[in-house]
Phi, psi and omega in degrees: 000147180258152178240153180284133179288346181268318184243359178057027178256154176293133184232164172272126187300324182293345181251024181231161172250134181257125180288131182283349180265305182263355180058028177270151181260139179230125178291146184297333179289324178290342178266013179059042179245155169266162181297326179293317179294320180298320182290338181281346183291124179291159183295324180295322179291325179294323180292330181264006186285142177233143181287164182300326180293319182284342178291336178283128181291319181255131180294128181278149179248159177076215184289123177247032181287352180282345178291152183302318183287315183295323179298319179290327182292322179298320181292330186273352181063089188300334184291340183245010184282139172209173183259018176278189186294325179294323177294319180299320178293321179293327180284319183292331183300306179292332179294324179289325180289326179267110180290163181296324179295320180295318179297316180297318181295321180294316179296319179293326179293328179272000180080018182244135180215115180285166180296322180295317179294320177297320178295320179296316178298319179296320178298319179297316180296319179294323177296319178295317179297318179298317178297318179295315179296319179299315178297318180294316180295318179298315179296322179294315180297317178298318180296317179295315180296318178298321178296316179295318179297322178295318178296317178297320180298318178298316180295318179294319177297319179296315179295321180297314179297323179294314179295320179297319178295317178296321178297316178297321179295319178295321178299317179296319179295320179295318178298316179296319179295323179297316177297319180295319178297319178298319178296315180295322178296319176297318178296321179297316180298318179298317180296318178297320178294320178294316179297318179295321178295319178294319178296322178292324178297323180292345180258014186290347179257011184246152173230162179235124181252120180249140177104355181285127182302142183248131180236164182294315179241103184225152178249096186292324179297317178298319180296321180292319179297321178294320180295319177298321178294324180294326182267001175093022178246133177265113179240152175240170181300327183289342179281347182251124179277315180200153175221133181201157172280141181265130176089176180280157179303143182265164179289154178298144179275134181296131177082009180286131180235145178213138178282340181271123179294339179277349182289138179269120181281074181224163171289130184289137175277152179298149177257123180257124182243126175252121179268156180286335180229146184291318183293334175296319176297317180298319178296322180295316180295318181295322180292321179294328178291325182288334179259112183259160176063027174283138184238170179294333181289336176292337181260318181239099184303331182276353183271172178287159183270069178262144181291146178256139179235131181242125179220164174297149176282125182248154174289170179299320180294313181292327179294317177295318178294323179294321179295315178296323180294318178298319180296314180294319180297320180294319180291326182271358177082021176286140185272330187232139174212118186212176178234151176209122180062028181086358179256143182264138179229150175226154178216130185291319181203169181298131180092350179279164178290142176276141181245130181274138177239107181250334182222163175301331177296321176296323180296316178292324181291320185290313184272358172254352182220133186272006180292138181280153177268206182277138179291123180234128180292139181270100184250345180259172183289130178287151181295145178063022173255139181293154183285335183250000000 
């Protein structure tokens, strides 16, 4: 068993430092160390460690109580030192009274510094350096990051203002384009109305006869002259510019019967008659209105007895509008729907104001609003009224 050179007590070798010069063992408590500090000493430092007595080049004579170990031994009363619990309390008492700073200052005053104390001082210095470097690095990084963020913010603000300006410009362009489109749409509607009006004007000398029986070999001019004679109008060949069936041949009607083998069992197409003079057409329409219940059999004895309807010749646009107007008038309970001079009129009941329908907008306004239009005398044949 080994004994401590400071307190002459039996010690555990693993808790002592061995002097490489005198080969003496010193307990860590006699060296004013804590167990944590003792455990931190590296093995290489322990192998090179020398006790305080061997650190002196010249052997001192007389009282050597000034050495760190001897001073502590006097206080502890060497005759009663042991390594039991009472010794540990006796050793810890002076250690608690002597602070670590006082021990370091005393050792430094004597020119002595142990490896543990040097390590502690180095750790303190390194901690300060680390703290300083950390603070410097953090401030540098923050400064750099703030600079980069400021540059990015400037770029983003610049890009945002640029995009915002472009957006406003696009909005202005869209608004201008919308106005231009609205103007062009208005111009288109006006042009379509003008074209339709001109086309309707070109048809002012024509009439359309619906319900006249159609045969494979027929003389339409003769049929029109016979019809004029039936309604009391004297017409000659020179009064008629042209006569023709409108549209492509239609499919045969189911259940159609004819005694004439030459008769075509088909739905008859309308007959379009162009007069050489407009007033001749007006007289023909007025005469057909005065004669009601005239049928195709009155003109063609071999044909079926279908009612004949005579109306002004309308353009494709007006014909479609006239069809929609008749449908709306029937649904709304209007009694009269007719055309005059290419314009469509409706009347809710006898004596009511006539309303003109020239565009789909007029159709929506009339049947969506009960206000009456301008009073127009009904001088032409009403739709779905017989010619005789």
